[in-house]
N, C-alpha and C positions, 0 to 999 in steps of 0.2 A: 527788896530781895526776896521777899516771900513769894513774889510772882515767879521769879527766876527759879526758885526752889520748886515751886509747884509745877512749873512747866518741865523742869528737869525730871521731877518725880514721875510726871505723866509720861514723858518721853521714855523714861527708864521702864515704866510699867508696860508701855506699848512694845518696847524692844523685847522685854521679857516675855510678853504674850506671843510676839512673832517668833521668838526663839523657841518657846514651848510648843507652838503650833508646828514650826519647822521640825523640831525634834520629834514630835508625835508623827508628823507626816513622814519623816525619814525612817522612823521605827516601823511605820506601817509599810513603807516601800521595801525596807529590808526584810520584814516578815513575809511580804508577798513574794519577794525574790527568793527567799529561803524555801518557801512552800513550792514555788515553781521549780526550783533546783531539786528539792526532794522528790517531787512528782516526776520530773525528768529522769532523775537517777533511778527511781523505782521502775519507770517505764523502760528505760534502757536495760536495766537489770533483768526485767521480765523478758524483753526481746532477746537478750543474750542467752538467757536460760532456755528459752524456746528454741533458739537456733542451735544451742549445744545439744538439747534433747533430740532435735531433728537430725543433727549430724550423727548422734549416737545410733538413732534408728537406722539411718542410711548405712552407717558402718556395719551394724549388725546384719542388715539385709544383704549387704555386699559380701560379708563373711559367710552368711548362710548360703548365698548363691555360689560362692567360690567352693565352699565345702560340698555342696550338692554336685557341682560340676566335677570336682575331683572324685567324688564317690561314683558318679556315673561313668567317668572315664576309667576308673579302676574296674568297675563292673563290666564295662564294655571290653576292656583288655582281658579280664579273666574269662569272660564269655568267649572271646575270640580264641583264647588259649584252650578252653574246654573243647570247642569245635575242632581246633587244629589237632588236639590230642585224639579226639574221636576219629578224625579222618586218618590220622597215622595208624591208629589201631585197625581201622577197617582196611586200609591198604596192606597192612601186615597180615590180615586174615587170608589174603590170597596165597600166602606162603604156607599156611597151616595145612595139616593132613586132612582136616575136616572140610576144606574149601570145596572139593567136588560135591559134597552133600549140600552145601550152601547153594552151589550153582544148580543142583537138581531142583531145589525149591524155586530159585529165580527163573529157571527155564520153564518149569511147570506153570508158574504164574503168567509168564510172557506168552506161552503157547495157548493159554486159555483166551487171551486177548487176540492173538494172531495165530490161529491153528494151522493155517496154510503156509507157514513160514518155510522158506527154502534155504536160508542162509543164517548162520550165527556169526556175529562179529564180536571180537573180544581182543584184548591186548595180547600180543604174541606170547608174553610170559605166562599167560593163563590158558593157553591152548591145550596143554596136557589135561588140566582140570576140566576144561569144557568137553574134551573127548570122553573122559571118564563119566561125566554127568550125562552126556548123550547116550552112552552105552548103558548106564543104569536105567535110563528112561526108555531104552529100546528104540531110539530115534537115530536116523542117520541124516544129518544136515551138513551142508558145506560149511566149513569153518574158515572165516577170513580174518585177517589181521586188521585191527582198527585200534591204534594206540590211544585214541581218545576214550575208548570204552574200557575203563578199569574197574575192578571189583564187581564184575557182572557181565551181562550180555546185552546185545542188541540183535533182535530178530528182524530179518528183512523178508517181506512177502514175495510171492512168485513174480509179481509184476515189477518188483524192484522199487516201487513207489511208497508202499506202505511199510511201516516199521514200528517196532515197540522196543523201548529200552528199559531194562530192569537191572539196576546196579545198587550196590550197598551205599556208595557215595551219593548217588541220586536220591536214594531214600532219606539219607541224612539231610540233604539239601531241602527236600520237600517238607520235612518236619522241623526244620530250623526255626521257622516263624512261630510254631507252636511251642517249641522247647525254650525259646529265648526268654519269655516271661517267667517260666518255671526256674530256669537257671538264675535269672536275676533275683527272684525271690529267695532262692537257696543261698545265693551269695550275700544277700542283705541280712539274712539270719545269721 
């Protein structure tokens, strides 16, 4: 019986060794799996945090772009209103008592460019002021109706081919490009 016991003890020891090795191997596998899981979780967490940060940056950029677009749109709208108000004021100047004096200046400037002018074209409503201005200048030119020439005059040469236009609205249009940045700056302030 002693041999049976001895074999049983040896077998029992081998079983215990195998169990201990299996337990150690299982613990090692579990530890490796836990480490892989922790690394994977940390990696995914970093990816998600990076993606969230990128989305925040994109959202801020989109908000900034939208804000700038709205600011530009408002500035453009206010600038258009400023020019429309100016145009209205200049068109109203044609009804003022000082308008013949303004036309004297416009005619003088136009006559320096086209001294041989024979005809003055202007809107019908401005003919009275044109006649007064010509009288003040001591000039007698034919005055013709041209409803497209408002707030000023268009001189036509003797040949009928050469002409020069000098109007308040035309001047405003010529300086529009120069004034636009200044108006934008003022609106931004």
